[in-house]
The first five atom37 places (N, CA, C, CB, O) and aatype in JSON, in Angstrom:
{
  "aatype": [20, 20, 20, 20, 20, 20, 20, 20, 20, 20, 20, 20, 20, 20, 20, 20, 20, 20, 20, 20, 20, 20, 20, 20, 20, 20, 20, 20, 20, 20, 20, 20, 20, 20, 20, 20, 20, 20, 20, 20, 20, 20, 20, 20, 20, 20, 20, 20, 20, 20, 20, 20, 20, 20, 20, 20, 20, 20, 20, 20, 20, 20, 20, 20, 20, 20, 20, 20, 20, 20, 20, 20, 20, 20, 20, 20, 20, 20, 20, 20, 20, 20, 20, 20, 20, 20, 20, 20, 20, 20, 20, 20, 20, 20, 20, 20, 20, 20, 20, 20, 20, 20, 20, 20, 20, 20, 20, 20, 20, 20, 20, 20, 20, 20, 20, 20, 20, 20, 20, 20, 20, 20, 20, 20, 20, 20, 20, 20, 20, 20, 20],
  "atom_mask": [
    [1, 1, 1, 1, 1],
    [1, 1, 1, 1, 1],
    [1, 1, 1, 1, 1],
    [1, 1, 1, 1, 1],
    [1, 1, 1, 1, 1],
    [1, 1, 1, 1, 1],
    [1, 1, 1, 1, 1],
    [1, 1, 1, 1, 1],
    [1, 1, 1, 1, 1],
    [1, 1, 1, 1, 1],
    [1, 1, 1, 1, 1],
    [1, 1, 1, 1, 1],
    [1, 1, 1, 1, 1],
    [1, 1, 1, 1, 1],
    [1, 1, 1, 1, 1],
    [1, 1, 1, 1, 1],
    [1, 1, 1, 1, 1],
    [1, 1, 1, 1, 1],
    [1, 1, 1, 1, 1],
    [1, 1, 1, 1, 1],
    [1, 1, 1, 1, 1],
    [1, 1, 1, 1, 1],
    [1, 1, 1, 1, 1],
    [1, 1, 1, 1, 1],
    [1, 1, 1, 1, 1],
    [1, 1, 1, 1, 1],
    [1, 1, 1, 1, 1],
    [1, 1, 1, 1, 1],
    [1, 1, 1, 1, 1],
    [1, 1, 1, 1, 1],
    [1, 1, 1, 1, 1],
    [1, 1, 1, 1, 1],
    [1, 1, 1, 1, 1],
    [1, 1, 1, 1, 1],
    [1, 1, 1, 1, 1],
    [1, 1, 1, 1, 1],
    [1, 1, 1, 1, 1],
    [1, 1, 1, 1, 1],
    [1, 1, 1, 1, 1],
    [1, 1, 1, 1, 1],
    [1, 1, 1, 1, 1],
    [1, 1, 1, 1, 1],
    [1, 1, 1, 1, 1],
    [1, 1, 1, 1, 1],
    [1, 1, 1, 1, 1],
    [1, 1, 1, 1, 1],
    [1, 1, 1, 1, 1],
    [1, 1, 1, 1, 1],
    [1, 1, 1, 1, 1],
    [1, 1, 1, 1, 1],
    [1, 1, 1, 1, 1],
    [1, 1, 1, 1, 1],
    [1, 1, 1, 1, 1],
    [1, 1, 1, 1, 1],
    [1, 1, 1, 1, 1],
    [1, 1, 1, 1, 1],
    [1, 1, 1, 1, 1],
    [1, 1, 1, 1, 1],
    [1, 1, 1, 1, 1],
    [1, 1, 1, 1, 1],
    [1, 1, 1, 1, 1],
    [1, 1, 1, 1, 1],
    [1, 1, 1, 1, 1],
    [1, 1, 1, 1, 1],
    [1, 1, 1, 1, 1],
    [1, 1, 1, 1, 1],
    [1, 1, 1, 1, 1],
    [1, 1, 1, 1, 1],
    [1, 1, 1, 1, 1],
    [1, 1, 1, 1, 1],
    [1, 1, 1, 1, 1],
    [1, 1, 1, 1, 1],
    [1, 1, 1, 1, 1],
    [1, 1, 1, 1, 1],
    [1, 1, 1, 1, 1],
    [1, 1, 1, 1, 1],
    [1, 1, 1, 1, 1],
    [1, 1, 1, 1, 1],
    [1, 1, 1, 1, 1],
    [1, 1, 1, 1, 1],
    [1, 1, 1, 1, 1],
    [1, 1, 1, 1, 1],
    [1, 1, 1, 1, 1],
    [1, 1, 1, 1, 1],
    [1, 1, 1, 1, 1],
    [1, 1, 1, 1, 1],
    [1, 1, 1, 1, 1],
    [1, 1, 1, 1, 1],
    [1, 1, 1, 1, 1],
    [1, 1, 1, 1, 1],
    [1, 1, 1, 1, 1],
    [1, 1, 1, 1, 1],
    [1, 1, 1, 1, 1],
    [1, 1, 1, 1, 1],
    [1, 1, 1, 1, 1],
    [1, 1, 1, 1, 1],
    [1, 1, 1, 1, 1],
    [1, 1, 1, 1, 1],
    [1, 1, 1, 1, 1],
    [1, 1, 1, 1, 1],
    [1, 1, 1, 1, 1],
    [1, 1, 1, 1, 1],
    [1, 1, 1, 1, 1],
    [1, 1, 1, 1, 1],
    [1, 1, 1, 1, 1],
    [1, 1, 1, 1, 1],
    [1, 1, 1, 1, 1],
    [1, 1, 1, 1, 1],
    [1, 1, 1, 1, 1],
    [1, 1, 1, 1, 1],
    [1, 1, 1, 1, 1],
    [1, 1, 1, 1, 1],
    [1, 1, 1, 1, 1],
    [1, 1, 1, 1, 1],
    [1, 1, 1, 1, 1],
    [1, 1, 1, 1, 1],
    [1, 1, 1, 1, 1],
    [1, 1, 1, 1, 1],
    [1, 1, 1, 1, 1],
    [1, 1, 1, 1, 1],
    [1, 1, 1, 1, 1],
    [1, 1, 1, 1, 1],
    [1, 1, 1, 1, 1],
    [1, 1, 1, 1, 1],
    [1, 1, 1, 1, 1],
    [1, 1, 1, 1, 1],
    [1, 1, 1, 1, 1],
    [1, 1, 1, 1, 1],
    [1, 1, 1, 1, 1],
    [1, 1, 1, 1, 1],
    [1, 1, 1, 1, 1]
  ],
  "atom_positions": [
    [[-58.13, 17.27, 26.69], [-57.76, 15.74, 26.08], [-56.9, 14.99, 27.43], [-56.55, 15.87, 24.4], [-56.07, 15.38, 28.26]],
    [[-57.66, 13.6, 27.11], [-57.14, 12.6, 28.31], [-56.06, 11.87, 27.56], [-58.38, 11.45, 28.99], [-56.09, 11.68, 26.34]],
    [[-54.97, 11.41, 28.48], [-54.21, 10.95, 27.77], [-54.88, 9.11, 27.52], [-52.72, 11.29, 28.5], [-54.28, 8.5, 26.63]],
    [[-55.54, 8.64, 27.95], [-56.62, 7.59, 27.52], [-56.56, 7.21, 26.35], [-57.88, 7.94, 27.65], [-56.24, 6.13, 25.86]],
    [[-57.06, 8.63, 25.69], [-57.54, 8.38, 23.99], [-56.67, 8.03, 23.53], [-58.01, 9.42, 23.04], [-55.52, 7.93, 23.94]],
    [[-57.22, 7.76, 22.42], [-55.52, 7.12, 21.67], [-56.07, 7.95, 20.06], [-55.21, 4.48, 21.51], [-57.22, 8.09, 19.64]],
    [[-54.93, 8.33, 19.53], [-54.92, 8.97, 18.21], [-56.52, 8.98, 17.55], [-53.8, 8.1, 17.22], [-57.06, 10.06, 17.31]],
    [[-57.12, 7.89, 17.34], [-58.26, 8.02, 16.65], [-59.5, 9.04, 17.2], [-58.68, 6.69, 16.55], [-60.24, 9.89, 16.69]],
    [[-59.25, 8.34, 18.73], [-60.4, 9.1, 19.28], [-60.07, 10.45, 19.3], [-60.81, 8.69, 20.62], [-60.88, 11.25, 18.85]],
    [[-59.38, 10.69, 19.6], [-58.53, 12.66, 19.66], [-58.99, 12.82, 17.94], [-55.82, 12.87, 20.02], [-59.98, 13.48, 17.66]],
    [[-58.33, 12.28, 17.07], [-59.51, 12.81, 15.32], [-60.56, 12.95, 15.43], [-59.79, 11.9, 14.04], [-61.08, 13.97, 14.96]],
    [[-61.48, 11.8, 16.25], [-62.78, 11.93, 16.3], [-63.85, 13.02, 16.88], [-62.95, 11.01, 16.76], [-64.98, 13.47, 16.66]],
    [[-62.94, 13.11, 17.61], [-63.46, 14.55, 18.71], [-63.05, 16.02, 17.86], [-62.33, 14.57, 20.58], [-63.78, 17.01, 17.87]],
    [[-61.78, 15.93, 17.16], [-61.81, 17.26, 16.1], [-62.92, 17.03, 15.18], [-60.37, 17.48, 15.12], [-63.67, 17.98, 14.97]],
    [[-63.16, 15.84, 14.57], [-63.63, 15.94, 13.27], [-64.64, 16.38, 13.6], [-63.7, 14.91, 12.42], [-65.18, 17.05, 12.72]],
    [[-65.43, 16.26, 14.99], [-66.77, 16.61, 15.38], [-66.78, 18.33, 15.44], [-67.14, 15.84, 16.9], [-67.9, 18.84, 15.54]],
    [[-65.96, 18.94, 15.4], [-65.64, 20.45, 15.82], [-65.3, 20.8, 14.0], [-63.96, 20.69, 17.29], [-64.8, 21.9, 13.76]],
    [[-65.57, 19.92, 12.89], [-64.8, 20.13, 12.08], [-63.64, 20.86, 11.95], [-65.33, 20.34, 11.5], [-63.67, 21.9, 11.29]],
    [[-62.14, 20.3, 12.71], [-60.84, 20.2, 12.49], [-60.5, 18.59, 11.89], [-60.12, 20.6, 13.9], [-61.28, 17.64, 11.79]],
    [[-59.29, 18.65, 11.58], [-58.73, 17.37, 11.34], [-57.61, 17.74, 11.7], [-58.8, 16.72, 10.04], [-57.27, 18.92, 11.74]],
    [[-56.63, 16.41, 12.11], [-55.29, 16.41, 12.99], [-54.88, 15.25, 11.45], [-55.35, 15.62, 15.24], [-55.4, 14.27, 10.91]],
    [[-53.52, 16.23, 11.23], [-52.42, 15.09, 10.45], [-51.25, 14.98, 11.47], [-51.69, 15.68, 8.75], [-50.68, 15.87, 12.1]],
    [[-51.07, 13.71, 11.47], [-49.94, 13.12, 12.19], [-48.89, 12.87, 11.39], [-50.25, 11.95, 12.84], [-48.89, 11.96, 10.56]],
    [[-47.85, 13.72, 11.62], [-46.52, 12.88, 10.29], [-45.88, 12.01, 11.57], [-44.8, 14.36, 9.21], [-45.89, 12.34, 12.76]],
    [[-45.32, 10.79, 10.99], [-44.97, 9.78, 12.12], [-43.68, 8.88, 10.69], [-46.89, 8.56, 12.98], [-43.79, 8.46, 9.54]],
    [[-42.68, 8.98, 11.69], [-41.41, 8.48, 10.75], [-41.67, 6.61, 10.96], [-39.46, 9.21, 11.56], [-42.18, 6.14, 11.98]],
    [[-41.27, 5.86, 9.92], [-41.32, 4.8, 10.14], [-40.79, 3.67, 11.37], [-41.03, 4.71, 9.24], [-40.31, 2.59, 11.02]],
    [[-40.89, 3.96, 12.55], [-40.52, 3.56, 13.4], [-41.69, 4.01, 14.06], [-39.3, 3.8, 13.71], [-42.28, 3.25, 14.84]],
    [[-42.03, 4.94, 13.89], [-44.0, 5.6, 14.52], [-43.55, 6.15, 15.42], [-45.52, 4.46, 15.2], [-43.8, 5.48, 16.43]],
    [[-42.87, 7.24, 15.73], [-42.45, 8.21, 16.54], [-43.34, 9.68, 15.64], [-40.53, 8.18, 16.64], [-43.18, 10.08, 14.48]],
    [[-44.23, 10.16, 16.7], [-44.92, 11.4, 16.04], [-43.61, 12.53, 15.59], [-46.13, 12.18, 17.33], [-42.59, 12.75, 16.24]],
    [[-44.02, 13.14, 14.27], [-42.61, 14.41, 14.6], [-43.13, 15.52, 13.77], [-40.7, 13.96, 13.94], [-42.43, 16.32, 13.15]],
    [[-44.69, 15.49, 13.83], [-44.92, 16.6, 13.58], [-46.95, 17.14, 13.18], [-43.77, 16.7, 12.43], [-47.37, 16.97, 12.04]],
    [[-47.41, 17.43, 13.72], [-48.85, 17.55, 13.72], [-49.2, 18.7, 12.96], [-49.43, 17.64, 15.08], [-48.45, 19.68, 12.99]],
    [[-50.19, 18.72, 12.3], [-50.82, 19.85, 11.35], [-52.31, 19.65, 11.3], [-50.24, 19.79, 9.77], [-52.98, 18.7, 10.9]],
    [[-52.74, 21.08, 11.93], [-53.99, 20.56, 12.16], [-55.05, 21.92, 11.28], [-54.22, 20.29, 14.07], [-54.81, 23.12, 11.17]],
    [[-56.24, 21.1, 10.77], [-56.52, 21.78, 9.12], [-58.09, 22.28, 10.09], [-56.69, 20.22, 7.14], [-58.56, 21.48, 10.9]],
    [[-58.81, 23.74, 9.87], [-59.94, 24.21, 10.87], [-60.62, 24.73, 9.06], [-59.43, 25.77, 12.57], [-60.23, 25.62, 8.31]],
    [[-61.53, 23.9, 8.94], [-62.24, 23.81, 7.66], [-63.06, 25.01, 7.66], [-63.08, 22.5, 7.48], [-63.16, 25.77, 6.69]],
    [[-63.76, 25.16, 8.95], [-64.72, 26.31, 9.57], [-63.89, 28.09, 9.09], [-64.76, 25.96, 11.74], [-64.33, 28.96, 8.34]],
    [[-62.65, 28.07, 9.89], [-61.97, 29.35, 9.68], [-61.03, 29.27, 7.95], [-60.78, 29.54, 11.24], [-60.76, 30.28, 7.3]],
    [[-60.68, 27.88, 7.54], [-60.14, 28.05, 6.5], [-58.44, 28.23, 7.16], [-60.93, 29.29, 5.66], [-57.76, 29.08, 6.59]],
    [[-57.83, 27.52, 8.25], [-57.15, 27.78, 8.8], [-56.0, 26.53, 8.88], [-57.8, 28.27, 9.73], [-56.41, 25.5, 9.41]],
    [[-54.74, 26.54, 8.45], [-54.16, 25.39, 8.99], [-52.6, 26.2, 9.18], [-54.29, 23.86, 7.88], [-51.91, 27.05, 8.61]],
    [[-52.59, 25.31, 10.36], [-51.27, 25.17, 11.61], [-50.7, 24.42, 11.76], [-51.37, 25.18, 12.76], [-51.45, 23.51, 12.11]],
    [[-49.26, 23.92, 11.74], [-48.61, 23.56, 12.81], [-48.94, 23.18, 14.33], [-47.97, 24.35, 12.82], [-49.41, 24.01, 15.11]],
    [[-48.71, 22.05, 14.63], [-48.85, 22.38, 16.38], [-48.01, 23.3, 17.31], [-48.6, 21.13, 17.11], [-48.25, 24.02, 18.28]],
    [[-47.12, 23.03, 16.72], [-45.77, 23.81, 17.39], [-45.89, 25.23, 17.22], [-44.3, 23.41, 16.68], [-45.42, 25.8, 18.21]],
    [[-46.43, 26.19, 16.17], [-47.23, 27.54, 16.23], [-47.87, 27.2, 16.9], [-47.88, 28.2, 15.25], [-47.61, 27.81, 17.93]],
    [[-48.81, 26.41, 17.1], [-50.24, 26.96, 18.21], [-49.77, 27.22, 19.6], [-51.57, 25.68, 18.46], [-50.17, 28.16, 20.3]],
    [[-48.58, 26.0, 20.06], [-47.72, 26.49, 21.06], [-47.28, 25.1, 21.72], [-48.46, 27.6, 22.1], [-47.64, 24.04, 21.22]],
    [[-46.43, 25.17, 22.98], [-45.63, 23.84, 23.42], [-46.91, 22.97, 23.5], [-44.65, 23.92, 25.02], [-46.59, 21.89, 23.0]],
    [[-48.08, 22.93, 23.85], [-48.9, 22.13, 24.25], [-49.17, 21.73, 23.3], [-49.76, 22.41, 24.93], [-49.83, 20.71, 23.52]],
    [[-49.05, 21.92, 22.05], [-49.72, 21.06, 20.78], [-48.81, 20.63, 20.11], [-50.61, 21.74, 19.79], [-49.0, 19.94, 19.11]],
    [[-47.38, 21.04, 20.66], [-46.13, 19.93, 19.72], [-46.03, 18.62, 19.45], [-44.92, 19.87, 20.22], [-46.88, 17.86, 19.91]],
    [[-45.15, 18.22, 18.78], [-44.81, 16.48, 18.86], [-44.77, 16.08, 19.5], [-44.03, 15.84, 18.6], [-45.35, 15.01, 19.68]],
    [[-43.95, 16.73, 20.4], [-43.12, 15.95, 21.5], [-44.39, 15.26, 22.33], [-42.03, 17.09, 22.58], [-44.58, 14.09, 22.66]],
    [[-45.07, 16.33, 22.5], [-46.4, 16.14, 23.96], [-47.6, 14.72, 23.03], [-47.82, 18.56, 24.32], [-47.99, 13.61, 23.4]],
    [[-47.8, 15.43, 21.91], [-48.59, 14.03, 21.06], [-47.63, 12.46, 21.22], [-48.64, 14.5, 18.98], [-48.1, 11.36, 21.5]],
    [[-46.29, 12.79, 20.95], [-45.74, 11.71, 20.99], [-45.51, 10.55, 22.53], [-44.62, 12.22, 20.4], [-45.18, 9.37, 22.57]],
    [[-45.88, 11.54, 23.67], [-45.85, 11.33, 24.8], [-47.24, 10.39, 25.11], [-45.66, 12.64, 25.46], [-47.36, 9.39, 25.82]],
    [[-48.31, 11.17, 24.23], [-49.45, 11.14, 24.61], [-50.17, 9.81, 23.91], [-50.02, 12.47, 24.32], [-51.06, 9.02, 24.24]],
    [[-49.4, 9.97, 22.91], [-49.46, 8.51, 22.02], [-48.6, 7.66, 21.63], [-49.86, 8.61, 20.96], [-48.87, 7.13, 20.55]],
    [[-47.53, 7.31, 22.19], [-46.5, 6.54, 22.45], [-47.04, 4.9, 21.05], [-46.52, 6.24, 24.59], [-47.87, 3.99, 21.06]],
    [[-45.82, 5.41, 19.96], [-46.12, 4.17, 19.19], [-45.45, 2.43, 19.71], [-45.49, 4.61, 17.69], [-44.38, 2.13, 20.25]],
    [[-46.41, 1.73, 19.33], [-47.24, 0.5, 19.79], [-45.94, -0.52, 19.39], [-48.97, 0.21, 18.84], [-45.47, -0.62, 18.26]],
    [[-45.47, -1.26, 20.6], [-44.15, -2.12, 20.49], [-44.15, -2.62, 19.53], [-43.84, -3.08, 21.33], [-43.05, -2.54, 18.98]],
    [[-45.19, -3.35, 18.76], [-45.18, -4.3, 17.17], [-44.71, -3.27, 16.14], [-46.95, -4.96, 16.55], [-44.11, -3.76, 15.18]],
    [[-44.84, -2.07, 16.16], [-44.53, -1.3, 15.2], [-43.03, -0.87, 15.28], [-45.45, -0.25, 15.21], [-42.43, -0.42, 14.3]],
    [[-42.51, -1.02, 16.42], [-41.33, -0.89, 16.37], [-40.67, -1.84, 15.72], [-40.94, -0.74, 17.4], [-40.08, -1.62, 14.66]],
    [[-40.73, -3.46, 16.55], [-40.01, -4.16, 15.86], [-40.37, -5.21, 14.71], [-39.45, -4.62, 16.68], [-39.92, -6.33, 14.46]],
    [[-41.62, -4.24, 13.93], [-41.97, -4.82, 12.25], [-41.25, -3.64, 11.25], [-44.05, -4.87, 11.83], [-41.07, -3.59, 10.03]],
    [[-40.98, -2.86, 12.2], [-39.88, -1.68, 11.74], [-39.1, -2.05, 11.2], [-39.21, -0.95, 12.52], [-39.0, -1.92, 9.98]],
    [[-37.94, -2.9, 12.27], [-36.65, -3.04, 12.39], [-36.2, -4.04, 11.6], [-36.28, -3.2, 13.6], [-35.01, -4.09, 11.29]],
    [[-37.47, -5.32, 11.0], [-37.47, -6.06, 10.38], [-37.6, -5.51, 9.13], [-38.13, -6.81, 10.76], [-37.44, -6.37, 8.25]],
    [[-37.87, -4.31, 8.67], [-38.63, -4.05, 7.26], [-37.22, -2.99, 6.97], [-40.65, -3.18, 7.3], [-37.04, -2.57, 5.83]],
    [[-36.65, -2.78, 7.64], [-35.38, -1.94, 7.16], [-34.02, -2.6, 8.0], [-35.61, -0.1, 7.59], [-33.58, -2.06, 9.01]],
    [[-33.46, -3.83, 7.43], [-32.43, -4.32, 7.89], [-31.49, -3.81, 7.77], [-32.25, -5.19, 7.65], [-31.59, -3.27, 6.67]],
    [[-30.16, -3.5, 8.33], [-28.62, -2.48, 8.12], [-27.75, -3.6, 7.09], [-27.46, -2.12, 10.09], [-27.32, -4.75, 7.19]],
    [[-27.8, -2.41, 5.96], [-27.3, -2.83, 5.07], [-25.35, -3.18, 5.02], [-27.9, -1.87, 4.22], [-24.62, -2.36, 5.57]],
    [[-25.02, -3.82, 4.66], [-23.44, -3.88, 4.71], [-22.7, -3.95, 3.23], [-22.98, -5.25, 5.58], [-22.46, -5.01, 2.65]],
    [[-22.35, -2.58, 2.71], [-22.09, -2.53, 1.73], [-20.33, -3.2, 1.37], [-22.49, -1.19, 1.53], [-19.49, -2.91, 2.22]],
    [[-19.96, -3.89, 0.4], [-18.78, -4.4, 0.17], [-18.13, -3.54, -0.48], [-18.78, -5.52, -0.39], [-18.68, -3.05, -1.48]],
    [[-17.23, -3.25, -0.23], [-16.6, -2.02, -1.23], [-16.24, -2.83, -2.85], [-14.82, -1.28, -0.36], [-16.29, -2.26, -3.94]],
    [[-15.88, -4.26, -2.61], [-15.37, -4.57, -3.87], [-16.27, -5.2, -5.05], [-14.35, -5.43, -3.59], [-16.13, -5.49, -6.24]],
    [[-17.31, -5.25, -4.0], [-18.15, -6.0, -4.68], [-18.95, -4.2, -5.97], [-19.47, -7.1, -3.14], [-19.72, -4.21, -6.93]],
    [[-18.65, -3.71, -5.68], [-19.36, -2.45, -6.06], [-18.2, -2.11, -7.57], [-19.36, -1.03, -4.46], [-17.05, -1.71, -7.45]],
    [[-19.04, -2.44, -9.15], [-18.08, -2.41, -9.83], [-19.36, -0.93, -10.96], [-17.41, -4.34, -10.45], [-20.55, -0.84, -11.27]],
    [[-18.13, -0.12, -11.16], [-18.77, 0.8, -11.86], [-18.76, 0.54, -13.62], [-18.1, 2.14, -11.39], [-18.02, -0.27, -14.18]],
    [[-19.68, 1.37, -14.25], [-19.96, 1.13, -15.82], [-19.5, 2.33, -16.49], [-21.56, 0.88, -16.22], [-19.72, 3.53, -16.33]],
    [[-18.61, 1.49, -17.49], [-18.25, 2.89, -17.78], [-18.91, 3.82, -18.79], [-17.02, 2.87, -18.13], [-18.33, 4.8, -19.25]],
    [[-20.12, 3.47, -19.1], [-21.06, 4.35, -19.83], [-21.8, 5.4, -19.0], [-22.05, 3.52, -20.49], [-22.39, 6.41, -19.38]],
    [[-21.61, 4.89, -17.78], [-22.56, 6.15, -16.79], [-21.04, 6.7, -16.3], [-23.96, 5.42, -15.07], [-21.29, 7.64, -15.54]],
    [[-19.81, 6.56, -16.39], [-18.68, 7.4, -16.02], [-18.83, 8.53, -17.17], [-17.16, 6.54, -16.0], [-18.98, 9.74, -17.06]],
    [[-18.73, 7.69, -18.31], [-18.58, 8.61, -19.44], [-20.04, 9.77, -19.79], [-18.29, 7.52, -20.77], [-19.92, 10.73, -20.55]],
    [[-21.44, 9.39, -19.01], [-22.68, 10.24, -18.7], [-22.07, 10.96, -17.92], [-23.98, 9.65, -18.11], [-22.1, 12.13, -18.31]],
    [[-21.42, 10.81, -16.84], [-21.55, 11.78, -15.98], [-20.1, 13.02, -16.26], [-21.64, 10.95, -14.44], [-19.91, 14.19, -15.92]],
    [[-19.42, 12.1, -16.93], [-18.02, 13.18, -17.27], [-18.65, 14.48, -18.5], [-16.35, 11.95, -18.25], [-18.49, 15.7, -18.62]],
    [[-19.4, 13.44, -19.26], [-20.5, 14.67, -20.3], [-21.55, 15.87, -19.86], [-21.6, 13.81, -21.09], [-21.84, 17.0, -20.26]],
    [[-22.05, 14.71, -18.52], [-22.41, 16.59, -17.52], [-22.16, 17.28, -16.57], [-23.39, 16.93, -17.04], [-22.84, 18.08, -15.93]],
    [[-20.95, 16.88, -16.46], [-20.32, 17.97, -15.76], [-19.8, 18.75, -17.0], [-19.15, 17.5, -14.63], [-20.26, 19.89, -17.05]],
    [[-19.13, 18.51, -17.8], [-18.58, 19.42, -19.04], [-20.28, 20.54, -19.64], [-17.84, 17.9, -20.69], [-20.38, 21.61, -20.24]],
    [[-20.98, 19.85, -19.25], [-22.4, 20.47, -20.03], [-22.78, 22.08, -18.75], [-24.2, 18.72, -19.97], [-23.09, 23.25, -18.97]],
    [[-22.52, 21.26, -17.48], [-22.9, 22.2, -16.27], [-21.99, 23.29, -16.28], [-22.82, 21.5, -14.85], [-22.19, 24.43, -15.87]],
    [[-21.03, 22.82, -16.78], [-19.38, 24.14, -16.56], [-19.44, 24.63, -17.53], [-17.6, 23.7, -16.45], [-18.62, 25.54, -17.63]],
    [[-20.42, 24.4, -18.89], [-19.87, 25.62, -19.98], [-21.62, 26.13, -19.46], [-19.31, 25.08, -22.29], [-21.7, 27.27, -19.93]],
    [[-22.44, 25.94, -19.02], [-23.98, 26.28, -19.2], [-23.32, 27.63, -18.04], [-25.58, 24.78, -18.58], [-23.55, 28.83, -18.18]],
    [[-22.5, 27.01, -16.96], [-21.98, 28.22, -15.92], [-21.2, 29.39, -16.21], [-21.19, 27.72, -14.98], [-21.29, 30.5, -15.69]],
    [[-20.38, 28.96, -17.17], [-19.32, 29.5, -17.85], [-20.02, 31.04, -19.23], [-18.52, 27.85, -18.65], [-19.65, 32.16, -19.59]],
    [[-21.29, 29.97, -19.56], [-22.05, 30.92, -20.48], [-23.35, 32.06, -19.67], [-22.85, 29.78, -21.67], [-24.03, 32.99, -20.09]],
    [[-23.21, 31.4, -18.36], [-24.37, 32.24, -17.28], [-22.88, 33.26, -17.01], [-25.34, 31.04, -15.39], [-22.87, 34.29, -17.69]],
    [[-22.12, 33.13, -16.44], [-20.83, 34.18, -15.81], [-20.49, 35.32, -16.87], [-19.22, 33.24, -15.53], [-20.2, 36.49, -16.65]],
    [[-20.61, 34.68, -18.02], [-20.6, 35.65, -19.44], [-21.8, 37.12, -19.82], [-20.96, 34.41, -20.72], [-21.64, 38.27, -20.23]],
    [[-22.78, 36.43, -19.48], [-23.5, 37.37, -19.97], [-24.09, 37.98, -18.26], [-24.68, 36.68, -21.24], [-24.8, 38.98, -18.34]],
    [[-23.89, 37.57, -17.17], [-23.89, 38.48, -16.07], [-23.08, 39.64, -16.37], [-23.43, 37.85, -14.86], [-23.5, 40.78, -16.2]],
    [[-21.49, 39.26, -16.98], [-20.58, 40.18, -16.88], [-20.74, 41.26, -18.02], [-19.3, 39.52, -16.87], [-20.43, 42.45, -18.06]],
    [[-21.38, 40.33, -19.04], [-21.87, 41.52, -19.99], [-22.85, 42.49, -19.52], [-22.48, 40.99, -21.19], [-22.86, 43.58, -20.08]],
    [[-23.69, 42.25, -18.57], [-24.69, 43.17, -18.47], [-24.26, 44.2, -17.34], [-26.03, 42.45, -18.18], [-24.81, 45.29, -17.23]],
    [[-23.23, 43.77, -16.51], [-22.26, 44.45, -15.62], [-21.61, 45.67, -16.42], [-21.11, 43.4, -15.12], [-21.71, 46.83, -16.01]],
    [[-20.88, 45.28, -17.72], [-20.0, 46.36, -18.46], [-20.88, 47.28, -18.78], [-19.22, 45.94, -19.74], [-20.57, 48.45, -18.54]],
    [[-22.66, 46.9, -19.61], [-22.86, 47.68, -19.88], [-23.74, 48.63, -18.99], [-23.05, 47.37, -20.8], [-23.94, 49.75, -19.46]],
    [[-24.38, 48.28, -17.57], [-24.71, 49.11, -17.05], [-23.83, 50.27, -16.5], [-25.28, 48.58, -16.4], [-24.15, 51.42, -16.21]],
    [[-22.04, 49.32, -16.44], [-21.14, 50.82, -16.02], [-20.95, 51.84, -16.87], [-19.75, 50.62, -15.69], [-20.69, 53.0, -16.56]],
    [[-21.13, 51.22, -18.35], [-20.98, 51.93, -19.33], [-22.4, 52.77, -20.02], [-20.32, 51.0, -20.18], [-22.29, 53.48, -21.01]],
    [[-23.45, 52.6, -19.45], [-25.06, 53.52, -19.22], [-24.95, 54.48, -18.21], [-26.45, 52.57, -18.68], [-25.52, 55.55, -18.4]],
    [[-23.99, 54.21, -16.64], [-24.48, 54.92, -15.95], [-23.05, 56.04, -15.75], [-25.15, 54.08, -14.75], [-23.15, 56.96, -14.94]],
    [[-21.88, 55.87, -16.5], [-20.79, 57.28, -17.09], [-21.38, 57.98, -17.8], [-19.5, 57.05, -17.96], [-21.58, 59.18, -17.58]],
    [[-21.89, 57.17, -19.08], [-22.48, 58.18, -20.13], [-24.21, 59.24, -19.05], [-23.16, 56.76, -21.96], [-24.64, 60.4, -19.09]],
    [[-24.45, 58.49, -18.6], [-25.69, 59.63, -18.0], [-25.32, 60.77, -17.23], [-26.72, 58.97, -17.02], [-25.79, 61.91, -17.24]],
    [[-23.94, 60.01, -16.2], [-23.63, 61.01, -15.17], [-23.05, 61.9, -15.79], [-22.87, 60.64, -14.08], [-23.17, 63.01, -15.28]],
    [[-22.14, 61.82, -17.23], [-21.63, 62.76, -18.03], [-22.43, 63.79, -18.7], [-21.01, 62.17, -18.87], [-21.88, 64.62, -19.42]]
  ]
}
């Protein structure tokens, strides 16, 4: 593997051997994972499992993110500033959340009753079995 190759050239070289390489890239352009799919053997493996020489850091060093992509990513995701006073709550949303919390509580309590009933039945059955 030559460091002068591009990611696409590397993919094409592997494709001739019937192997696909899937690069997982974050919005900034950094490679955070590589998956290899060998269609001949029917194997799918993450690069880190194959060894350090196939880890994401190695590929990130070989194929760094272009500078333009980093600037575009920064423009695409501007930093948001939240104004706590501009955030208004909807009374219907609060009521729905309260109802959902009550429903979750009732479902949890019912599940706990069922578990306790089963424990009691098992305890009674074990006592009868021993006697």
